N, C-alpha and C positions, 0 to 999 in steps of 0.2 A: 611539479610532477605529481600526478594523481596517485594517491596511495589507497586503493580499495581492494576489498575481497569480494568475491561473488559467492553468494549462498543460494542454494536451490531447495525448494520445498514443493511437496505435491500432496494432494488429497483427492480421494474419490468420494463424491457426494451423491447420495441416492435421491436426486432431484434433477429435473431438466436444466440444461445450460441456462435457459432464459430465467429460471427462478434464481439460480446461483448468481448470475450477472446482476439481476435486479436487486436482490437482497444485499449483495456485497457492496454495491455502489449507491444505493439509496441512502438518504440522510439517516433514517432510523436504523437500517441494517448496519451501516458503517459504524455508527455509534456503538452498536451492540458488539460486533466482533472485534473491533479495535480496542475495546475496553481492556482486553488482555494486555495491550501495550501501555495504555494510560487511561485510567478510569475518567470518563467525561470527555474523551477526545472526540473531535468533530472536524469537518472540513468546510471551507468556504470557497466557492468557485464552481466550475463546470467541468465535467469529464470529457467535454468535446475537444478534439484535436486542436492544439495551438492555444488553448485557454490556460489561464493561470489558476493554480490551486494552492490553497493554504491549508496545511494539516496542522491543527491546533490542539493544545491542551487547554483545560479550563482557565489557566492563567493568561492565555493568549499567546504564549510562546509556542514555537513549533518550527515547521519547515515550509519553505516556499518552493513551488515546482511549476512546471508546465506539462501539459499532456502532449507527449511527443508523438503518440500514435493512438488511434482509436478505430478499431474494427469491431463494430457491434457484435456481441455474442461470441467473439473469437479471441480478441487480443486488445490489451490496453498497456501502454508504456508511459510511465511517469518519469520525467526528467527532473530530479531534485537539484535545485540550484543554490540553495542557501538556507540559513536559519532565520527565524524571526525571534528577536529578543526584545522584550519591553516594547513591543509594537513596531519595532524597526527591522526592516529587511537587511540582512547581512549577506552580501555576495562576495566581499573582498577581503575579509580577515583571513589570517593564516589558517585559522581553525576550519574555515570553509574551503579555501582554495586547495587545501591538502587533499580533498576528496571530490569536490564538485567539478563537473556535473556527475551525478550518480543515477543510474537507471534502476527502476523497479518495474518489472514486467509481469503481466498476468496473462496466461494462455488458457482458454476454456476449450475443452474437447468433449464432444458427445461420446458417451460410452453406452454399452447395452443396458446398464442399470441407472444411468443418469449422466453425471458430468465428472470430468477430471479437471482439476485446477492445478496448473503448474506455475510456480513463482520463481523468478530469478531476481535477486536483489544484490546490487553493489552497495557496499557499506564501508565506512572507515573501520579499520581493524579493531579499534577499541570498543566497537559495538557488537563484534562478532558473537561473543558468548551470550550477551543479552538477547540477540536475535535468535540464536540457536535454542535458547530456553523458551522464548516467548512465542515465536511463530507457530509451533505446534499447538499451543493453547489457543491462539487466535483462530487457527484453522478448525479446531474442534468446536469452537463457538459458532463459526460460520456454518459448519456442517449441521449442527443442531438447529440453527436458525432456518436453514433451507429444508431440512427433512421434517420439521415439525408441522409443515403445511400451512 
């Protein structure tokens, strides 16, 4: 039985949706804004629907996921499937099956002044406080990245 909590975050960015989308999902942009979660974090893979993504720390540990849905400039859904530990994908341990799969969804909406980004994230309860503390910092980094031109 999955034990997850859903968290919701939102930010208005004074930049076009296309800028927010591109800077959020590009290699350089991703490394910038996600450093709030883990300095040196990066991804391997493709944001295209059905593709595998690996979200990694400098040590190579992290999470493995697939892109469940990809609607350019509107919506992206990440389906987290397991952990990566010492280079090995873990889909079956109790630590993973207690929460997987878990979705992380990004919705991009055009506003009068730019873009609104809404995030829905399912997480294991033990990560709730960390995410509540860290997401706002990550979103402020993304806002700065997008608004600096």
